[in-house]
C-alpha positions in Angstrom: -22.3 0.0 -18.7 -20.5 -0.2 -21.8 -20.9 -3.0 -24.1 -16.8 -3.6 -24.6 -16.3 -3.8 -20.8 -18.9 -6.2 -20.7 -17.8 -8.5 -23.6 -14.0 -7.9 -22.2 -14.9 -9.2 -19.1 -17.1 -11.4 -20.9 -14.3 -13.2 -22.9 -11.4 -13.1 -19.8 -14.1 -15.0 -17.4 -16.8 -17.1 -19.1 -14.9 -19.1 -21.9 -12.6 -19.9 -18.7 -14.9 -21.0 -15.7 -17.8 -22.7 -18.3 -15.2 -25.0 -19.6 -14.3 -26.4 -15.6 -18.9 -26.5 -15.2 -19.2 -27.9 -18.1 -15.9 -30.7 -18.0 -17.2 -30.9 -14.3 -20.7 -31.8 -15.6 -19.6 -34.2 -18.4 -17.7 -36.3 -16.1 -21.1 -36.3 -13.0 -23.1 -37.8 -16.0 -20.7 -40.3 -18.2 -18.6 -41.1 -15.3 -20.7 -43.4 -12.1 -20.7 -42.8 -8.9 -17.7 -43.8 -7.4 -16.0 -44.4 -10.6 -12.6 -43.2 -11.7 -12.2 -39.2 -13.2 -9.8 -38.1 -15.0 -7.2 -36.5 -13.1 -6.2 -32.6 -13.9 -3.0 -32.8 -16.3 -3.3 -36.3 -17.4 -3.7 -37.0 -21.2 -7.2 -37.5 -21.1 -7.9 -35.5 -19.0 -6.0 -32.8 -21.5 -7.7 -33.4 -24.2 -11.1 -33.6 -22.7 -11.0 -30.1 -21.6 -8.8 -29.0 -25.2 -12.0 -29.5 -27.0 -14.7 -28.6 -24.8 -13.1 -25.3 -24.8 -12.5 -24.7 -28.5 -16.1 -25.6 -28.5 -17.2 -23.7 -26.3 -14.6 -20.7 -27.2 -16.2 -20.6 -30.9 -19.8 -20.7 -29.7 -19.4 -17.3 -27.3 -17.1 -16.1 -31.1 -20.6 -16.6 -32.7 -23.1 -15.4 -29.9 -20.9 -12.0 -30.0 -21.1 -11.3 -33.6 -24.9 -12.2 -33.2 -25.3 -9.8 -30.4 -23.7 -7.5 -32.6 -25.8 -7.9 -35.5 -28.6 -7.6 -33.5 -27.3 -4.2 -31.8 -27.0 -2.9 -35.4 -30.3 -4.1 -36.1 -31.8 -2.6 -33.4 -30.2 0.9 -33.5 -32.2 1.0 -37.5 -31.5 3.4 -39.8 -32.7 5.9 -42.2 -34.0 3.7 -44.5 -36.3 1.7 -42.2 -37.3 5.0 -40.8 -38.8 6.1 -44.1 -39.7 1.8 -44.7 -38.1 2.2 -48.2 -35.4 -0.3 -50.5 -31.6 1.2 -49.7 -32.5 1.6 -53.6 -35.9 4.3 -53.6 -35.1 7.3 -56.2 -36.6 10.7 -55.2 -39.4 10.1 -55.4 -40.7 7.7 -53.3 -38.5 8.9 -50.8 -40.9 12.2 -50.9 -44.0 10.2 -51.4 -43.2 7.2 -48.6 -42.8 10.9 -45.5 -45.6 12.2 -47.6 -47.6 9.8 -45.9 -45.3 9.1 -43.2 -45.5 12.8 -41.9 -49.8 12.7 -42.6 -49.9 9.8 -39.7 -47.1 11.6 -36.9 -47.4 15.2 -37.6 -47.5 16.4 -34.3 -51.0 18.5 -34.5 -52.1 14.7 -35.1 -50.8 12.6 -32.5 -49.1 15.4 -29.7 -52.9 14.3 -28.2 -51.9 10.6 -27.0 -48.3 9.9 -27.5 -47.1 14.2 -25.6 -45.6 17.1 -27.6 -41.9 15.1 -27.3 -42.3 12.3 -28.4 -44.8 12.8 -31.6 -42.2 15.6 -32.4 -39.0 14.3 -31.7 -40.4 11.4 -34.1 -41.3 13.8 -36.4 -37.5 15.3 -36.8 -36.5 12.2 -37.0 -38.6 11.6 -40.0 -37.9 15.0 -41.5 -34.0 14.3 -41.0 -33.8 11.6 -42.5 -36.0 12.6 -45.6 -33.7 15.5 -46.5 -30.1 13.2 -45.8 -31.4 10.4 -48.2 -32.6 13.7 -50.9 -29.1 15.5 -51.0 -26.7 13.2 -54.1 -23.4 13.9 -50.7 -25.5 12.8 -47.7 -26.5 10.2 -48.8 -23.5 9.1 -49.9 -21.7 9.7 -46.9 -24.4 8.0 -44.5 -24.2 5.0 -46.8 -20.6 5.0 -46.1 -19.8 6.3 -42.6 -23.2 6.6 -40.9 -25.1 8.5 -38.1 -21.3 10.5 -37.8 -21.6 11.8 -40.7 -24.0 13.9 -39.2 -21.9 15.8 -36.9 -18.8 16.8 -39.6 -19.9 19.8 -40.0 -18.5 22.3 -43.5 -17.8 19.2 -45.8 -19.1 20.2 -49.9 -17.7 17.6 -51.6 -17.4 13.7 -51.3 -13.5 14.2 -51.4 -14.4 16.2 -47.9 -16.2 13.5 -46.0 -13.5 10.8 -46.9 -11.0 13.3 -45.3 -13.0 14.0 -42.5 -13.6 10.0 -42.3 -9.8 8.8 -42.6 -9.6 11.3 -39.6 -11.6 9.7 -37.6 -11.2 6.0 -38.6 -7.6 6.1 -39.1 -6.5 6.7 -35.9 -7.7 3.2 -33.9 -6.2 1.4 -36.6 -2.8 2.8 -36.2 -3.3 1.7 -32.6 -4.4 -1.4 -33.2 -1.4 -1.7 -35.6 1.0 -1.2 -33.2 -0.8 -2.8 -29.6 -0.1 -6.0 -32.2 3.2 -5.1 -32.8 4.0 -4.0 -29.2 2.2 -7.7 -27.8 3.7 -9.3 -30.5 7.4 -8.3 -29.7 6.8 -8.8 -26.3 6.1 -12.6 -26.9 1.8 -12.2 -26.5 -0.5 -13.6 -29.0 2.4 -15.1 -31.0 -0.5 -18.2 -31.6 -2.2 -16.9 -34.6 -0.2 -14.0 -35.1 0.2 -14.3 -39.0 -3.8 -14.8 -39.1 -4.2 -11.5 -37.3 -2.6 -9.1 -39.5 -4.0 -10.7 -42.0 -7.0 -10.2 -40.4 -6.4 -6.3 -39.9 -4.8 -5.4 -43.2 -8.7 -7.3 -44.5 -10.5 -4.9 -42.9 -7.8 -2.0 -43.7 -8.7 -2.3 -47.4 -12.2 -3.7 -46.8 -12.6 -0.7 -45.2 -11.1 1.6 -48.2 -12.4 0.3 -51.2 -15.9 0.6 -49.7 -15.8 4.0 -48.8 -14.4 4.9 -51.9 -16.6 3.2 -54.0 -19.3 4.7 -56.2 -21.8 1.9 -54.8 -22.3 -0.5 -52.9 -19.9 -3.3 -53.1 -21.0 -5.8 -55.3 -20.8 -8.7 -52.3 -22.5 -6.7 -50.5 -25.5 -6.5 -52.9 -25.6 -9.9 -54.3 -24.2 -12.3 -51.8 -24.4 -11.0 -48.1 -27.5 -9.3 -47.9 -29.7 -11.9 -50.3 -28.3 -14.5 -47.3 -29.5 -12.0 -44.2 -33.2 -11.2 -46.3 -33.7 -15.0 -46.2 -34.1 -15.2 -42.9 -37.9 -13.5 -42.3 -37.8 -10.2 -40.7 -34.6 -9.3 -41.1 -33.3 -6.0 -42.9 -31.0 -5.7 -45.4 -27.6 -4.1 -43.5 -25.9 -0.8 -45.2 -22.3 -0.8 -46.3 -21.7 1.4 -43.0 -23.4 -1.5 -40.7 -21.3 -4.1 -43.0 -18.2 -2.2 -42.2 -19.1 -2.1 -38.0 -20.3 -6.0 -38.2 -16.6 -6.7 -40.1 -14.8 -4.7 -37.4 -16.8 -6.6 -34.9 -15.8 -10.2 -36.3 -12.2 -8.8 -36.4 -11.7 -8.2 -33.2 -13.5 -11.5 -32.0 -11.3 -13.9 -33.8 -8.5 -11.9 -32.6 -9.2 -12.5 -29.5 -10.2 -16.4 -29.8 -7.2 -16.6 -31.3 -5.5 -15.5 -27.4 -8.1 -17.9 -26.1 -7.2 -21.1 -27.7 -3.5 -20.0 -28.9 -2.1 -20.7 -25.3 -4.0 -23.9 -24.4 -2.8 -25.4 -28.4 0.2 -24.0 -27.6 0.8 -25.3 -24.1 -1.0 -29.0 -25.4 1.4 -29.2 -28.9 4.4 -28.2 -27.6 4.5 -31.6 -25.4 7.6 -33.5 -27.3 8.0 -30.9 -30.3 10.6 -28.0 -30.8 7.9 -25.0 -29.5 9.4 -22.4 -26.9 7.5 -19.9 -25.5 9.1 -17.0 -25.2 8.5 -15.7 -22.3 8.8 -18.8 -20.3 11.9 -19.2 -21.8 13.1 -15.3 -20.9 12.2 -15.9 -17.6 14.3 -18.7 -17.1 16.8 -16.7 -18.8 16.3 -14.2 -15.6 16.9 -16.7 -13.3 19.5 -18.6 -14.4 21.4 -14.9 -13.9 20.3 -14.2 -11.1 21.8 -18.1 -9.9 24.8 -17.0 -11.2 25.1 -14.3 -9.5 24.4 -15.4 -6.4 26.6 -18.4 -6.8 29.5 -15.9 -7.5 29.0 -14.2 -4.5 29.5 -16.9 -2.2 32.4 -17.7 -4.3 33.6 -14.5 -3.3 32.8 -14.7 0.4 34.3 -17.9 0.9 37.9 -16.0 -1.2 37.4 -13.4 1.4 39.7 -14.1 3.6 42.6 -14.8 1.2 42.3 -11.9 -0.3 45.6 -9.8 -0.2 47.8 -12.8 0.9 51.0 -13.1 -1.8 51.9 -16.8 -0.8 47.7 -17.6 -1.1 47.7 -18.7 -4.5 50.6 -20.9 -3.6 49.6 -22.5 -0.6 46.1 -23.5 -2.9 48.6 -25.0 -5.9 50.0 -27.1 -3.4 47.8 -28.7 -1.6 45.8 -29.1 -4.5 48.5 -31.0 -5.9 48.9 -32.4 -2.4 45.7 -33.7 -2.8 45.7 -35.2 -6.5 48.9 -36.7 -6.0 47.7 -38.9 -3.0 44.3 -39.6 -4.3 45.2 -40.8 -7.2 48.1 -42.9 -5.8 45.0 -43.8 -3.1 42.7 -44.5 -6.2 45.5 -47.0 -8.5 44.8 -50.7 -8.1 48.0 -51.6 -6.7 48.3 -49.4 -4.4 45.2 -50.7 -2.7 46.0 -54.2 -3.0 49.3 -53.2 -1.1 48.4 -51.1 1.1 45.9 -54.3 2.0 48.2 -57.0 2.3 50.5 -54.9 4.7 47.5 -54.3 6.5 47.1 -57.4 6.8 50.9 -58.4 7.8 50.8 -55.9 10.1 46.8 -58.2 12.0 48.9 -61.4 12.1 52.0 -60.0 13.3 50.3 -58.4 16.4 48.0 -61.3 17.2 49.8 -63.8 20.0 51.1 -67.4 19.1 
């Protein structure tokens, strides 16, 4: 199954499900049996839910990034196939290939591994040597990875850069358009600025990396030394660094979308934060109620439609009603009516 689909499913369901499980387990361990637990919706429950959710999202973010790094390392590269360093010379590549060819030549290992396995491994070794010995192919491989092996008819660095632009530019354009469209629709508002910054930074990093004659200095002097501190961890090539940077940017964007709604809803209590999506729904509901009220009013006035005397009768009736209610509500009038009623009752009483 596609790893991207698994990652999407994981981000869609795992943080929320894990948050509920961890929160329930936390209450079970910290609160004695029969003791009062914070109820959903209360400030204490919301605070705990928010913190647990944030911790799990950050943990899953690091797990996803590490999985992407482990996948890159597991796939390897031509330098690791030949067991040479990234700055190896042509002489070192040829010398190393001769040693490996003597060990893995099909004529020597076919009896133990089989013809198919030995042939494919030797062909892979030969492809690695031929690619790294060609300065043009080595430049393209360091920046675009094994994808450049399928780019035929490239005779210069400019050709490889143009093909690389045609291959990778559509994905960036779709990402920018999707981010803008979701922003206009009211989604992904939380952290929108940092999403745009991450996309712009990623584009600049890619352009800077693939157009420089040498690998970026921060990769050589900072990133790779930090990685190789861990035993058995190989340094990264520029194309591997770019693949990892794309995964990190995508993962951070998804993490922001998971953290944003919760922090926005909690931060919006007692503040002026308004959810555009809910506001739009409320506006639609108000318009529907107004239309229904207009329809009911029209039904009530239907019997009077077409009658010329109806407006005059309505005005006279409303004037009479207002006068009567105004007179009856006057304190002096009410007192006079009460006094008259009392005298009438005494007059009717028998002597």
